[in-house]
mmCIF file as gemmi writes it, N, C-alpha and C atoms, coordinates in Angstrom:
data_model
loop_
_atom_site.group_PDB
_atom_site.id
_atom_site.type_symbol
_atom_site.label_atom_id
_atom_site.label_alt_id
_atom_site.label_comp_id
_atom_site.label_asym_id
_atom_site.label_entity_id
_atom_site.label_seq_id
_atom_site.pdbx_PDB_ins_code
_atom_site.Cartn_x
_atom_site.Cartn_y
_atom_site.Cartn_z
_atom_site.occupancy
_atom_site.B_iso_or_equiv
_atom_site.pdbx_formal_charge
_atom_site.auth_seq_id
_atom_site.auth_asym_id
_atom_site.pdbx_PDB_model_num
ATOM 1 N N . MET Axp A 1 ? -16.777 17.566 15.326 1 0 ? 1 A 1
ATOM 2 C CA . MET Axp A 1 ? -15.894 16.78 14.555 1 0 ? 1 A 1
ATOM 3 C C . MET Axp A 1 ? -16.33 16.156 13.451 1 0 ? 1 A 1
ATOM 4 N N . GLU Axp A 2 ? -17.908 15.498 13.564 1 0 ? 2 A 1
ATOM 5 C CA . GLU Axp A 2 ? -18.258 15.48 12.709 1 0 ? 2 A 1
ATOM 6 C C . GLU Axp A 2 ? -18.339 16.01 11.057 1 0 ? 2 A 1
ATOM 7 N N . LEU Axp A 3 ? -18.166 17.319 11.364 1 0 ? 3 A 1
ATOM 8 C CA . LEU Axp A 3 ? -18.264 18.179 10.303 1 0 ? 3 A 1
ATOM 9 C C . LEU Axp A 3 ? -16.939 17.889 9.514 1 0 ? 3 A 1
ATOM 10 N N . VAL Axp A 4 ? -15.989 17.589 10.341 1 0 ? 4 A 1
ATOM 11 C CA . VAL Axp A 4 ? -15 17.511 9.756 1 0 ? 4 A 1
ATOM 12 C C . VAL Axp A 4 ? -14.513 16.259 9.176 1 0 ? 4 A 1
ATOM 13 N N . GLY Axp A 5 ? -15.456 15.175 9.728 1 0 ? 5 A 1
ATOM 14 C CA . GLY Axp A 5 ? -15.109 13.904 9.139 1 0 ? 5 A 1
ATOM 15 C C . GLY Axp A 5 ? -16.12 14.113 7.697 1 0 ? 5 A 1
ATOM 16 N N . MET Axp A 6 ? -17.076 14.752 7.776 1 0 ? 6 A 1
ATOM 17 C CA . MET Axp A 6 ? -17.772 14.866 6.349 1 0 ? 6 A 1
ATOM 18 C C . MET Axp A 6 ? -16.809 15.702 5.31 1 0 ? 6 A 1
ATOM 19 N N . ILE Axp A 7 ? -16.109 16.709 5.618 1 0 ? 7 A 1
ATOM 20 C CA . ILE Axp A 7 ? -15.028 17.149 4.879 1 0 ? 7 A 1
ATOM 21 C C . ILE Axp A 7 ? -14.282 16.381 4.039 1 0 ? 7 A 1
ATOM 22 N N . ILE Axp A 8 ? -13.238 15.972 5.185 1 0 ? 8 A 1
ATOM 23 C CA . ILE Axp A 8 ? -11.961 14.484 4.885 1 0 ? 8 A 1
ATOM 24 C C . ILE Axp A 8 ? -13.019 13.85 3.796 1 0 ? 8 A 1
ATOM 25 N N . TRP Axp A 9 ? -14.314 12.782 4.02 1 0 ? 9 A 1
ATOM 26 C CA . TRP Axp A 9 ? -14.486 11.875 3.869 1 0 ? 9 A 1
ATOM 27 C C . TRP Axp A 9 ? -15.425 12.502 2.179 1 0 ? 9 A 1
ATOM 28 N N . GLY Axp A 10 ? -15.639 13.553 1.523 1 0 ? 10 A 1
ATOM 29 C CA . GLY Axp A 10 ? -15.748 14.001 0.688 1 0 ? 10 A 1
ATOM 30 C C . GLY Axp A 10 ? -14.286 14.246 0.062 1 0 ? 10 A 1
ATOM 31 N N . ILE Axp A 11 ? -13.786 14.987 0.137 1 0 ? 11 A 1
ATOM 32 C CA . ILE Axp A 11 ? -12.16 14.705 -0.042 1 0 ? 11 A 1
ATOM 33 C C . ILE Axp A 11 ? -11.774 13.775 -0.715 1 0 ? 11 A 1
ATOM 34 N N . GLY Axp A 12 ? -12.066 12.909 0.411 1 0 ? 12 A 1
ATOM 35 C CA . GLY Axp A 12 ? -11.302 11.219 -0.236 1 0 ? 12 A 1
ATOM 36 C C . GLY Axp A 12 ? -12.434 10.961 -1.956 1 0 ? 12 A 1
ATOM 37 N N . GLY Axp A 13 ? -13.735 10.809 -1.496 1 0 ? 13 A 1
ATOM 38 C CA . GLY Axp A 13 ? -14.752 10.95 -2.308 1 0 ? 13 A 1
ATOM 39 C C . GLY Axp A 13 ? -14.403 11.732 -4.275 1 0 ? 13 A 1
ATOM 40 N N . ILE Axp A 14 ? -13.688 12.639 -3.736 1 0 ? 14 A 1
ATOM 41 C CA . ILE Axp A 14 ? -12.889 14.051 -4.801 1 0 ? 14 A 1
ATOM 42 C C . ILE Axp A 14 ? -11.88 12.871 -5.529 1 0 ? 14 A 1
ATOM 43 N N . ILE Axp A 15 ? -10.932 12.351 -4.704 1 0 ? 15 A 1
ATOM 44 C CA . ILE Axp A 15 ? -9.813 12.144 -4.855 1 0 ? 15 A 1
ATOM 45 C C . ILE Axp A 15 ? -10.075 10.658 -5.389 1 0 ? 15 A 1
ATOM 46 N N . SER Axp A 16 ? -11.173 9.836 -5.117 1 0 ? 16 A 1
ATOM 47 C CA . SER Axp A 16 ? -11.486 8.806 -5.821 1 0 ? 16 A 1
ATOM 48 C C . SER Axp A 16 ? -12.006 9.189 -7.542 1 0 ? 16 A 1
ATOM 49 N N . LEU Axp A 17 ? -12.762 9.896 -7.319 1 0 ? 17 A 1
ATOM 50 C CA . LEU Axp A 17 ? -13.319 10.37 -8.516 1 0 ? 17 A 1
ATOM 51 C C . LEU Axp A 17 ? -12.128 10.478 -9.596 1 0 ? 17 A 1
ATOM 52 N N . ILE Axp A 18 ? -11.298 11.776 -9.41 1 0 ? 18 A 1
ATOM 53 C CA . ILE Axp A 18 ? -10.723 11.551 -9.843 1 0 ? 18 A 1
ATOM 54 C C . ILE Axp A 18 ? -9.547 10.742 -10.614 1 0 ? 18 A 1
ATOM 55 N N . GLY Axp A 19 ? -9.269 9.717 -9.835 1 0 ? 19 A 1
ATOM 56 C CA . GLY Axp A 19 ? -8.476 8.397 -10.368 1 0 ? 19 A 1
ATOM 57 C C . GLY Axp A 19 ? -9.629 7.746 -10.906 1 0 ? 19 A 1
ATOM 58 N N . GLY Axp A 20 ? -10.726 7.976 -10.987 1 0 ? 20 A 1
ATOM 59 C CA . GLY Axp A 20 ? -11.077 6.494 -11.839 1 0 ? 20 A 1
ATOM 60 C C . GLY Axp A 20 ? -11.263 7.55 -13.19 1 0 ? 20 A 1
ATOM 61 N N . ILE Axp A 21 ? -11.725 8.961 -13.351 1 0 ? 21 A 1
ATOM 62 C CA . ILE Axp A 21 ? -11.928 9.368 -14.605 1 0 ? 21 A 1
ATOM 63 C C . ILE Axp A 21 ? -10.118 9.634 -15.461 1 0 ? 21 A 1
ATOM 64 N N . TRP Axp A 22 ? -9.159 9.538 -14.435 1 0 ? 22 A 1
ATOM 65 C CA . TRP Axp A 22 ? -7.935 9.688 -15.2 1 0 ? 22 A 1
ATOM 66 C C . TRP Axp A 22 ? -7.325 7.833 -15.887 1 0 ? 22 A 1
ATOM 67 N N . PHE Axp A 23 ? -8.532 6.899 -14.951 1 0 ? 23 A 1
ATOM 68 C CA . PHE Axp A 23 ? -7.909 5.654 -15.482 1 0 ? 23 A 1
ATOM 69 C C . PHE Axp A 23 ? -8.474 5.894 -16.4 1 0 ? 23 A 1
ATOM 70 N N . LEU Axp A 24 ? -10.086 6.052 -17.089 1 0 ? 24 A 1
ATOM 71 C CA . LEU Axp A 24 ? -10.777 6.024 -17.877 1 0 ? 24 A 1
ATOM 72 C C . LEU Axp A 24 ? -9.796 6.681 -19.322 1 0 ? 24 A 1
ATOM 73 N N . VAL Axp A 25 ? -9.591 7.802 -19.294 1 0 ? 25 A 1
ATOM 74 C CA . VAL Axp A 25 ? -8.311 8.961 -20.171 1 0 ? 25 A 1
ATOM 75 C C . VAL Axp A 25 ? -7.354 7.694 -20.343 1 0 ? 25 A 1
ATOM 76 N N . VAL Axp A 26 ? -6.485 7.018 -19.515 1 0 ? 26 A 1
ATOM 77 C CA . VAL Axp A 26 ? -5.59 6.132 -19.881 1 0 ? 26 A 1
ATOM 78 C C . VAL Axp A 26 ? -6.169 4.815 -20.804 1 0 ? 26 A 1
ATOM 79 N N . ALA Axp A 27 ? -7.57 4.657 -20.951 1 0 ? 27 A 1
ATOM 80 C CA . ALA Axp A 27 ? -7.983 3.468 -21.133 1 0 ? 27 A 1
ATOM 81 C C . ALA Axp A 27 ? -8.164 3.835 -22.46 1 0 ? 27 A 1
ATOM 82 N N . PHE Axp A 28 ? -8.788 5.108 -22.737 1 0 ? 28 A 1
ATOM 83 C CA . PHE Axp A 28 ? -9.128 5.458 -23.936 1 0 ? 28 A 1
ATOM 84 C C . PHE Axp A 28 ? -7.773 5.664 -24.724 1 0 ? 28 A 1
ATOM 85 N N . ARG Axp A 29 ? -6.812 6.43 -24.235 1 0 ? 29 A 1
ATOM 86 C CA . ARG Axp A 29 ? -5.766 6.627 -25.058 1 0 ? 29 A 1
ATOM 87 C C . ARG Axp A 29 ? -5.242 4.942 -25.134 1 0 ? 29 A 1
ATOM 88 N N . GLN Axp A 30 ? -5.116 4.344 -25.06 1 0 ? 30 A 1
ATOM 89 C CA . GLN Axp A 30 ? -5.072 3.133 -25.762 1 0 ? 30 A 1
ATOM 90 C C . GLN Axp A 30 ? -5.711 2.699 -27.118 1 0 ? 30 A 1
ATOM 91 N N . THR Axp A 31 ? -7.155 2.556 -26.87 1 0 ? 31 A 1
ATOM 92 C CA . THR Axp A 31 ? -7.93 2.397 -28.176 1 0 ? 31 A 1
ATOM 93 C C . THR Axp A 31 ? -9.493 3.056 -27.094 1 0 ? 31 A 1
ATOM 94 N N . ILE Axp A 32 ? -10.356 3.213 -28.33 1 0 ? 32 A 1
ATOM 95 C CA . ILE Axp A 32 ? -11.613 3.413 -28.078 1 0 ? 32 A 1
ATOM 96 C C . ILE Axp A 32 ? -12.542 2.709 -27.67 1 0 ? 32 A 1
ATOM 97 N N . TRP Axp A 33 ? -12.053 0.932 -27.697 1 0 ? 33 A 1
ATOM 98 C CA . TRP Axp A 33 ? -12.655 -0.148 -27.307 1 0 ? 33 A 1
ATOM 99 C C . TRP Axp A 33 ? -12.217 -0.663 -26.039 1 0 ? 33 A 1
ATOM 100 N N . TRP Axp A 34 ? -10.806 -0.182 -25.769 1 0 ? 34 A 1
ATOM 101 C CA . TRP Axp A 34 ? -10.268 -0.493 -24.14 1 0 ? 34 A 1
ATOM 102 C C . TRP Axp A 34 ? -11.2 0.78 -23.241 1 0 ? 34 A 1
ATOM 103 N N . GLY Axp A 35 ? -11.302 1.406 -23.451 1 0 ? 35 A 1
ATOM 104 C CA . GLY Axp A 35 ? -12.32 2.867 -23.081 1 0 ? 35 A 1
ATOM 105 C C . GLY Axp A 35 ? -13.581 2.695 -22.9 1 0 ? 35 A 1
ATOM 106 N N . LEU Axp A 36 ? -14.351 2.272 -24.268 1 0 ? 36 A 1
ATOM 107 C CA . LEU Axp A 36 ? -15.827 1.888 -24.301 1 0 ? 36 A 1
ATOM 108 C C . LEU Axp A 36 ? -16.177 0.453 -23.133 1 0 ? 36 A 1
ATOM 109 N N . GLY Axp A 37 ? -15.108 -0.027 -23.459 1 0 ? 37 A 1
ATOM 110 C CA . GLY Axp A 37 ? -15.193 -1.645 -22.293 1 0 ? 37 A 1
ATOM 111 C C . GLY Axp A 37 ? -14.915 -1.037 -20.946 1 0 ? 37 A 1
ATOM 112 N N . CYS Axp A 38 ? -14.29 -0.378 -20.485 1 0 ? 38 A 1
ATOM 113 C CA . CYS Axp A 38 ? -13.591 -0.061 -19.236 1 0 ? 38 A 1
ATOM 114 C C . CYS Axp A 38 ? -14.628 0.875 -18.608 1 0 ? 38 A 1
ATOM 115 N N . LEU Axp A 39 ? -16.108 1.23 -19.699 1 0 ? 39 A 1
ATOM 116 C CA . LEU Axp A 39 ? -16.731 2.158 -19.078 1 0 ? 39 A 1
ATOM 117 C C . LEU Axp A 39 ? -17.99 1.832 -18.983 1 0 ? 39 A 1
ATOM 118 N N . PHE Axp A 40 ? -18.359 0.53 -19.4 1 0 ? 40 A 1
ATOM 119 C CA . PHE Axp A 40 ? -19.735 -0.502 -20.066 1 0 ? 40 A 1
ATOM 120 C C . PHE Axp A 40 ? -19.868 -1.416 -19.511 1 0 ? 40 A 1
ATOM 121 N N . ILE Axp A 41 ? -18.867 -1.928 -19.462 1 0 ? 41 A 1
ATOM 122 C CA . ILE Axp A 41 ? -18.45 -3.583 -19.538 1 0 ? 41 A 1
ATOM 123 C C . ILE Axp A 41 ? -17.794 -4.243 -18.109 1 0 ? 41 A 1
ATOM 124 N N . PRO Axp A 42 ? -18.435 -4.898 -17.222 1 0 ? 42 A 1
ATOM 125 C CA . PRO Axp A 42 ? -17.797 -5.172 -15.555 1 0 ? 42 A 1
ATOM 126 C C . PRO Axp A 42 ? -16.937 -5.86 -16.267 1 0 ? 42 A 1
ATOM 127 N N . PHE Axp A 43 ? -15.955 -5.911 -15.436 1 0 ? 43 A 1
ATOM 128 C CA . PHE Axp A 43 ? -14.728 -6.419 -14.837 1 0 ? 43 A 1
ATOM 129 C C . PHE Axp A 43 ? -13.647 -6.301 -16.341 1 0 ? 43 A 1
ATOM 130 N N . VAL Axp A 44 ? -13.934 -5.16 -17.121 1 0 ? 44 A 1
ATOM 131 C CA . VAL Axp A 44 ? -12.889 -4.966 -17.864 1 0 ? 44 A 1
ATOM 132 C C . VAL Axp A 44 ? -12.052 -3.781 -17.215 1 0 ? 44 A 1
ATOM 133 N N . SER Axp A 45 ? -12.277 -3.456 -17.043 1 0 ? 45 A 1
ATOM 134 C CA . SER Axp A 45 ? -11.291 -2.851 -16.449 1 0 ? 45 A 1
ATOM 135 C C . SER Axp A 45 ? -10.01 -3.168 -15.4 1 0 ? 45 A 1
ATOM 136 N N . ILE Axp A 46 ? -10.496 -4.348 -14.57 1 0 ? 46 A 1
ATOM 137 C CA . ILE Axp A 46 ? -9.178 -5.481 -14.314 1 0 ? 46 A 1
ATOM 138 C C . ILE Axp A 46 ? -8.217 -5.466 -15.127 1 0 ? 46 A 1
ATOM 139 N N . VAL Axp A 47 ? -9.003 -6.274 -16.244 1 0 ? 47 A 1
ATOM 140 C CA . VAL Axp A 47 ? -8.66 -6.441 -17.396 1 0 ? 47 A 1
ATOM 141 C C . VAL Axp A 47 ? -7.089 -5.424 -18.224 1 0 ? 47 A 1
ATOM 142 N N . PHE Axp A 48 ? -8.113 -4.8 -18.066 1 0 ? 48 A 1
ATOM 143 C CA . PHE Axp A 48 ? -7.23 -3.589 -19.108 1 0 ? 48 A 1
ATOM 144 C C . PHE Axp A 48 ? -6.135 -3.443 -17.66 1 0 ? 48 A 1
ATOM 145 N N . LEU Axp A 49 ? -6.31 -3.51 -16.357 1 0 ? 49 A 1
ATOM 146 C CA . LEU Axp A 49 ? -5.881 -2.923 -15.383 1 0 ? 49 A 1
ATOM 147 C C . LEU Axp A 49 ? -4.461 -3.784 -15.441 1 0 ? 49 A 1
ATOM 148 N N . ILE Axp A 50 ? -4.375 -5.359 -15.52 1 0 ? 50 A 1
ATOM 149 C CA . ILE Axp A 50 ? -3.5 -6.318 -15.34 1 0 ? 50 A 1
ATOM 150 C C . ILE Axp A 50 ? -2.554 -5.645 -17.3 1 0 ? 50 A 1
ATOM 151 N N . ILE Axp A 51 ? -3.43 -6.242 -17.845 1 0 ? 51 A 1
ATOM 152 C CA . ILE Axp A 51 ? -2.236 -5.746 -19.667 1 0 ? 51 A 1
ATOM 153 C C . ILE Axp A 51 ? -1.791 -4.663 -19.467 1 0 ? 51 A 1
ATOM 154 N N . HIS Axp A 52 ? -2.143 -3.372 -18.794 1 0 ? 52 A 1
ATOM 155 C CA . HIS Axp A 52 ? -1.534 -2.446 -18.785 1 0 ? 52 A 1
ATOM 156 C C . HIS Axp A 52 ? -1.43 -1.74 -17.559 1 0 ? 52 A 1
ATOM 157 N N . TRP Axp A 53 ? -0.638 -2.314 -16.881 1 0 ? 53 A 1
ATOM 158 C CA . TRP Axp A 53 ? -0.462 -2.201 -15.722 1 0 ? 53 A 1
ATOM 159 C C . TRP Axp A 53 ? 0.759 -0.838 -15.531 1 0 ? 53 A 1
ATOM 160 N N . GLY Axp A 54 ? 1.721 -0.668 -16.527 1 0 ? 54 A 1
ATOM 161 C CA . GLY Axp A 54 ? 2.635 0.481 -16.649 1 0 ? 54 A 1
ATOM 162 C C . GLY Axp A 54 ? 2.034 1.682 -16.476 1 0 ? 54 A 1
ATOM 163 N N . ASP Axp A 55 ? 1.118 1.753 -17.485 1 0 ? 55 A 1
ATOM 164 C CA . ASP Axp A 55 ? -0.271 3.019 -17.731 1 0 ? 55 A 1
ATOM 165 C C . ASP Axp A 55 ? -1.343 3.344 -17.138 1 0 ? 55 A 1
ATOM 166 N N . ALA Axp A 56 ? -1.73 1.878 -16.342 1 0 ? 56 A 1
ATOM 167 C CA . ALA Axp A 56 ? -2.808 2.153 -15.804 1 0 ? 56 A 1
ATOM 168 C C . ALA Axp A 56 ? -2.638 2.264 -13.932 1 0 ? 56 A 1
ATOM 169 N N . ALA Axp A 57 ? -1.472 1.783 -13.544 1 0 ? 57 A 1
ATOM 170 C CA . ALA Axp A 57 ? -1.076 1.619 -11.971 1 0 ? 57 A 1
ATOM 171 C C . ALA Axp A 57 ? -1.552 3.081 -11.263 1 0 ? 57 A 1
ATOM 172 N N . LYS Axp A 58 ? -0.969 4.164 -12.163 1 0 ? 58 A 1
ATOM 173 C CA . LYS Axp A 58 ? -0.892 5.562 -10.971 1 0 ? 58 A 1
ATOM 174 C C . LYS Axp A 58 ? -2.403 5.59 -10.956 1 0 ? 58 A 1
ATOM 175 N N . PRO Axp A 59 ? -3.385 6.019 -12.016 1 0 ? 59 A 1
ATOM 176 C CA . PRO Axp A 59 ? -4.48 6.028 -11.716 1 0 ? 59 A 1
ATOM 177 C C . PRO Axp A 59 ? -5.434 5.389 -11.199 1 0 ? 59 A 1
ATOM 178 N N . PHE Axp A 60 ? -5.113 3.836 -10.589 1 0 ? 60 A 1
ATOM 179 C CA . PHE Axp A 60 ? -5.911 2.878 -9.533 1 0 ? 60 A 1
ATOM 180 C C . PHE Axp A 60 ? -5.472 3.147 -8.843 1 0 ? 60 A 1
ATOM 181 N N . PHE Axp A 61 ? -4.126 3.485 -8.141 1 0 ? 61 A 1
ATOM 182 C CA . PHE Axp A 61 ? -3.675 3.986 -6.666 1 0 ? 61 A 1
ATOM 183 C C . PHE Axp A 61 ? -4.133 4.715 -6.565 1 0 ? 61 A 1
ATOM 184 N N . VAL Axp A 62 ? -4.327 5.905 -6.985 1 0 ? 62 A 1
ATOM 185 C CA . VAL Axp A 62 ? -5.142 7.61 -7.215 1 0 ? 62 A 1
ATOM 186 C C . VAL Axp A 62 ? -6.257 7.363 -6.533 1 0 ? 62 A 1
ATOM 187 N N . SER Axp A 63 ? -7.068 6.765 -7.329 1 0 ? 63 A 1
ATOM 188 C CA . SER Axp A 63 ? -8.601 5.862 -7.016 1 0 ? 63 A 1
ATOM 189 C C . SER Axp A 63 ? -8.391 5.532 -5.619 1 0 ? 63 A 1
ATOM 190 N N . LEU Axp A 64 ? -7.785 4.366 -5.302 1 0 ? 64 A 1
ATOM 191 C CA . LEU Axp A 64 ? -7.501 3.682 -4.078 1 0 ? 64 A 1
ATOM 192 C C . LEU Axp A 64 ? -6.884 4.18 -3.05 1 0 ? 64 A 1
ATOM 193 N N . LEU Axp A 65 ? -6.601 5.259 -3.138 1 0 ? 65 A 1
ATOM 194 C CA . LEU Axp A 65 ? -6.093 5.988 -2.344 1 0 ? 65 A 1
ATOM 195 C C . LEU Axp A 65 ? -7.174 7.009 -1.677 1 0 ? 65 A 1
ATOM 196 N N . GLY Axp A 66 ? -8.289 7.619 -2.551 1 0 ? 66 A 1
ATOM 197 C CA . GLY Axp A 66 ? -9.64 7.706 -2.051 1 0 ? 66 A 1
ATOM 198 C C . GLY Axp A 66 ? -11.041 7.212 -1.319 1 0 ? 66 A 1
ATOM 199 N N . VAL Axp A 67 ? -10.47 5.756 -1.905 1 0 ? 67 A 1
ATOM 200 C CA . VAL Axp A 67 ? -11.574 5.136 -1.301 1 0 ? 67 A 1
ATOM 201 C C . VAL Axp A 67 ? -10.787 4.637 0.544 1 0 ? 67 A 1
ATOM 202 N N . ALA Axp A 68 ? -9.483 4.617 0.221 1 0 ? 68 A 1
ATOM 203 C CA . ALA Axp A 68 ? -9.102 4.187 2.172 1 0 ? 68 A 1
ATOM 204 C C . ALA Axp A 68 ? -9.15 5.712 2.184 1 0 ? 68 A 1
ATOM 205 N N . ILE Axp A 69 ? -9.371 6.794 2.056 1 0 ? 69 A 1
ATOM 206 C CA . ILE Axp A 69 ? -9.46 7.987 3.155 1 0 ? 69 A 1
ATOM 207 C C . ILE Axp A 69 ? -10.989 7.65 3.602 1 0 ? 69 A 1
ATOM 208 N N . MET Axp A 70 ? -11.923 7.297 2.616 1 0 ? 70 A 1
ATOM 209 C CA . MET Axp A 70 ? -13.437 7.435 3.089 1 0 ? 70 A 1
ATOM 210 C C . MET Axp A 70 ? -13.447 6.226 3.865 1 0 ? 70 A 1
ATOM 211 N N . VAL Axp A 71 ? -12.832 5.252 3.8 1 0 ? 71 A 1
ATOM 212 C CA . VAL Axp A 71 ? -12.703 3.795 4.432 1 0 ? 71 A 1
ATOM 213 C C . VAL Axp A 71 ? -12.665 4.472 6.135 1 0 ? 71 A 1
ATOM 214 N N . VAL Axp A 72 ? -11.232 4.722 6.029 1 0 ? 72 A 1
ATOM 215 C CA . VAL Axp A 72 ? -10.391 5.143 7.671 1 0 ? 72 A 1
ATOM 216 C C . VAL Axp A 72 ? -11.607 6.244 8.21 1 0 ? 72 A 1
ATOM 217 N N . VAL Axp A 73 ? -11.997 7.4 7.647 1 0 ? 73 A 1
ATOM 218 C CA . VAL Axp A 73 ? -12.977 8.122 7.951 1 0 ? 73 A 1
ATOM 219 C C . VAL Axp A 73 ? -14.028 7.738 8.246 1 0 ? 73 A 1
ATOM 220 N N . ALA Axp A 74 ? -14.539 6.584 7.306 1 0 ? 74 A 1
ATOM 221 C CA . ALA Axp A 74 ? -16.116 6.295 8.217 1 0 ? 74 A 1
ATOM 222 C C . ALA Axp A 74 ? -15.915 5.088 9.653 1 0 ? 74 A 1
ATOM 223 N N . VAL Axp A 75 ? -14.6 4.486 9.726 1 0 ? 75 A 1
ATOM 224 C CA . VAL Axp A 75 ? -14.339 3.734 10.884 1 0 ? 75 A 1
ATOM 225 C C . VAL Axp A 75 ? -14.019 4.42 11.726 1 0 ? 75 A 1
ATOM 226 N N . LEU Axp A 76 ? -13.112 5.843 11.485 1 0 ? 76 A 1
ATOM 227 C CA . LEU Axp A 76 ? -13.088 6.576 12.6 1 0 ? 76 A 1
ATOM 228 C C . LEU Axp A 76 ? -13.396 7.631 13.24 1 0 ? 76 A 1
ATOM 229 N N . ILE Axp A 77 ? -14.815 7.849 12.457 1 0 ? 77 A 1
ATOM 230 C CA . ILE Axp A 77 ? -15.596 9.058 13.364 1 0 ? 77 A 1
ATOM 231 C C . ILE Axp A 77 ? -17.007 8.34 12.185 1 0 ? 77 A 1
ATOM 232 N N . PRO Axp A 78 ? -17.887 8.014 12.893 1 0 ? 78 A 1
ATOM 233 C CA . PRO Axp A 78 ? -18.977 7.262 12.544 1 0 ? 78 A 1
ATOM 234 C C . PRO Axp A 78 ? -19.847 8.06 12.045 1 0 ? 78 A 1
ATOM 235 N N . GLY Axp A 79 ? -20.756 9.387 12.373 1 0 ? 79 A 1
ATOM 236 C CA . GLY Axp A 79 ? -21.081 9.875 12.181 1 0 ? 79 A 1
ATOM 237 C C . GLY Axp A 79 ? -21.164 10.914 10.846 1 0 ? 79 A 1
ATOM 238 N N . ALA Axp A 80 ? -19.542 11.104 10.926 1 0 ? 80 A 1
ATOM 239 C CA . ALA Axp A 80 ? -19.181 11.297 9.331 1 0 ? 80 A 1
ATOM 240 C C . ALA Axp A 80 ? -19.844 11.605 7.811 1 0 ? 80 A 1
ATOM 241 N N . ILE Axp A 81 ? -20.414 9.869 7.999 1 0 ? 81 A 1
ATOM 242 C CA . ILE Axp A 81 ? -20.904 9.737 6.549 1 0 ? 81 A 1
ATOM 243 C C . ILE Axp A 81 ? -22.2 9.975 5.7 1 0 ? 81 A 1
ATOM 244 N N . PRO Axp A 82 ? -22.24 10.831 5.678 1 0 ? 82 A 1
ATOM 245 C CA . PRO Axp A 82 ? -23.928 11.314 5.19 1 0 ? 82 A 1
ATOM 246 C C . PRO Axp A 82 ? -25.282 10.378 5.253 1 0 ? 82 A 1
ATOM 247 N N . THR Axp A 83 ? -25.733 10.603 5.848 1 0 ? 83 A 1
ATOM 248 C CA . THR Axp A 83 ? -27.361 9.749 5.617 1 0 ? 83 A 1
ATOM 249 C C . THR Axp A 83 ? -28.328 10.175 5.174 1 0 ? 83 A 1
ATOM 250 N N . THR Axp A 84 ? -29.133 9.164 4.266 1 0 ? 84 A 1
ATOM 251 C CA . THR Axp A 84 ? -30.54 9.604 4.452 1 0 ? 84 A 1
ATOM 252 C C . THR Axp A 84 ? -31.725 10.317 5.44 1 0 ? 84 A 1
């Protein structure tokens, strides 16, 4: 069961990563400054999300879905999270 949990946890991480990269692509499509700001300056992503909700909502929710999958697996299958 732990192996299945690890696999699902990894899939959640990949989904979250895809959403994050998609979010950056949307930011860079607006202007290079939005993209660089989202990449390097804390909280600029939140400002970008609020201002450009129509464009940034889908990648935000994809990333949120990935995080939700990871949290659910972490809560339901305690041994599924890889530890050092």
